[in-house]
N, C-alpha and C positions, 0 to 999 in steps of 0.2 A: 474750808468753812471759816468765816471771819470771826473775830473775837466777840462781836455783838451777838451773833447767832449762837455761839457757844454759851454765852451768859444766859440767853433766853432758854436754851435747852436745859442748862443746870437749874434754872428757876422752875421749869416744868417738872423736872424730876423731884425737886424739893417739895413742890405743891402736889405731888402724886397725880399729876395729869398724865404723865407717861412713866412707865416703870423703870426704863433704862435708857442708855444712850441709843439714839436711832442707828440702825444699821445702814440707813440711807438718808441723806439730806440733799434734795435736789431743788435747785431754784427753778420755778415755773415761769414760763412766758405767758403773756396774755393779760396780765394785770395792768390796766391803763393808768391807775393812780396808786395802786398798792404794790407792795413787794411780797411775793408769794413763795413759799417753800413747801415741798412735799416731804414729810417725815414718815419713815417706815420703822415701826417699833414692833418687833415680833411679827404677828400676823395682822396687825392693824396699821392703817395709814391715816395720817392727819395732815391738815393744811395749816401752816403757820402764816398768818397774814399781818403785815405791818403797815400801819398808816397812822394818821392823826386821830385824836379823840372824836373829831367831828364826823369821821367815817366809821371807825371801829365801834364807837359807842352805840349809834343807832343800829348798826348791823347786829351787834350782840343782843340788843333789845328785841329785835325782830326774831332772831333765832331762838332766844329764850322764851318769848311769848308763844311761839309755835313749835315748841320742842316735841310735841306729840305728832306733828305732821311728818309722815314718813318720806315725803318728797323733798324735804329740806335737810341740809347737813345738821348734825348734832353738835351743838356748842359745848366744848369741853373746858374752855378757860377764857376769861377776859382779864387782861393785865390791869391791876389797880390804876395805873396811869392812862389806861385805854389807848395805848400805843400799839398793842398787838392782841390778836385773838387766835385761838386754836379751835378748829372744828373738824369733824370727820370728812374724809375724802370720799366723794361719790365717783365711782368708776364709770366710764362710758366716754362719750364724745359729744362735743358741742356742735358737731357737724349735722346739720338738719338733713341734708342729703335727700331732699325730695320726699320726706315723710308726709303723710296725708295731713294737711293743715287742719281740716275739720276735726280729725281724730285727736290731734295734739291739743287743740283748744278745748275740746271736750274733757280730755284728761286733766288739763290745767284747771278748768272750772271745778271739776269734781274733787281733784286731789289737793288743790291749794286754795283757790279763791273762795270756795264755799266754807273753808275752815276759818276765815278771817273773823276776828273778834272786834267788838265795838270798843271805842275809847271814850274817855270823858270829854265832854264838850269844851272844857277849859284847856284842853291840850293844844288847841289851835288846829290849823289846817295846813296841808302841804308838807314840805320837807321837815322832818323831825328835828333836825339840828337848827333850823331857822324858820319856824312856823309863821304862817300868815294868819290874819284874823278871821278869814272866811275861805270857803272853797272857791268862791267866785274870785276873790283876790288872788289866790294861788294860781288859778288858771289864767287870769288876766296877766299876771307877771310872766308866766311861761310864754304866753302868746306875744307879749311885748318884746321879750328877748328874741323870740323867733323872728318877729317882723324886722328887727334890726339886721338880722343875718341872712334873711331868706333870698336876697338878691332880686333878680328880675323874673324869677320863675312864676310869681303871682303878682297881680296888679292891684291898684288901689281898691277896686270893687271887691276883690277877694278878701283883702285885709279888713275892710269895713264889714263884710258879711260875717267873718269870724268874730270880730269884736262884738257884733250884735248877738251872736250865739252865746258868748261869754256873759253878756249882760243878762241873758235869760236864765242862766244857771240858778237853780233854786237854792236858797240858803236853809230851808227847813228840811234838812236831811241828816241822817245819822252818820257819824264818822267811824271809820275802821282803820286799823293799822295795816297798811299795804306794803308789798314788796318794793314798788316804786321804780324798779328798772326791769320790769317783767317782760323782757324781750327774748326772742329765740336765741340770741347770742349768749344768754345766761341759762339756757336749758341743756340738760344732760340727757342724751338718748342712748338706749341700748336696743339694737335690732329694730330701729324705727319707733320705739315706744318711749314716751316721756317718763323718765325715772327720777329726775332731780332738777331742782331750780336753785341756782347759786347767786352770790353777789348782790344781796338786796341793798338798795339805797332808800330806806323807808320813807314813806309818805303817809300822812293821815288824810284819808279821803273816802271815796265811795268805791266798793269792790269792782264795779264795772270798768273803772279807770284802768286797772291792771289788765283786764281782759281786752280792752280796746288797745292798750299799749302793745300787748302781744300780737293782736290781729294786725296792727299796722307795722310791726317790726320786720316783716319780710315782704318783698314786693310781689309775691305770688298769691293768687287766690284772694284778692282784695275785693271780693264780691259780696253783695247783700245776701245771697244764698248761703255762702260760707258763714258769714257773721250770724245770720238768723238761726242756722242749724245749731251752731255751737253755743250761742247765747241762751238757748232755751234750757241748758243744763245749769245755768247760774241760779243760785238760791235767792240772791237779792238782785232784782232787775228794776231800777228806777226808770222813769219816763225819760224821753229825749236821748235815748242811747245813740240814735243816728247823728244827732248834733255832736255828741262826744267823738264819734268816729271821724267826722270832718275836722274837728279840732285836733284829733290825733294825727290825721294825715298832714295837716298844716305844720305841726311840730316835726313830723318825720321828714317832710320835704326840706326843712332847714338842715337836719342832720345829713340828708343825702348830699346836699351841696358841699358839705364839709368832708364827709367820710366815704360816701358811696355814690359818686356822680353817675356811675354806670346804671344805677337803679332809678334815676330820676324820671326817665321816660315812663316807666311803669307806674310810678306814683302820680305823675301828672295825669295819666289816663284814669287812674282810680279817683283822683281829685274831681275830674270832670263828671264821672259817673255818680259819685256820692254827693256832689253839689246839686245835681238834678234831684236826687232822692230826697235830700234835706229840704230843698226848695218846695218840692211837691208835698212833703209831710207838713211843712209850715204854711202851706197855702200861698207861697210867694209867686 
């Protein structure tokens, strides 16, 4: 254990976050931008997460806002400098392992998304650490960044169509505090059941955004039937959900090119299917 971690543990004991020196301190893999440690103290297990204030601050805000939601880790401590946080460890696996996608999305809607709370309009939209002035502006920025990196998978007509959908996004909508990185890679499963959601990157937006994000985050079951079945369990369902699915697939295709090229074929098939659905819905 290095000196820095020893100092943090001493601080946690001093602040009564943990009662005694951990019997186990294990560095965890899988943190893409954060440094993670599993601390075992008596019969309890905690995660120590180190990163900059722009990451840990919004994450702590999200966990504190939804401290009564059982599907989320319990926040135990935010360092005053916001360089690390401590929260409860949720046992299980992030291995999706063919769990029924309809069932998982239903559990997500009922267990997390329906618990989301409204935020004040002056809070801005999009990323909590760097908000945009509107929901439309946030989506436009995300789409613009994706267009620069999407490569040859989609053509000019596709880019233009997505830009048109973003232009249609209504500004008269209520804002909520969302998870923001609500994909299957951040879901904890026990015996095929969704029991936890970790690693928020909070966004101020509409609840269905997190639902669409989850739907698009795996290449299986990207069908209208699956989406319609699970979406009916959402408490807040604005119009133009199908438009948002196509925007979600557009953003996901960009990530595929970078991190999961083996999934690109499935996403391109889904893109073709959902493009027809959206065109039909919009009378194109």
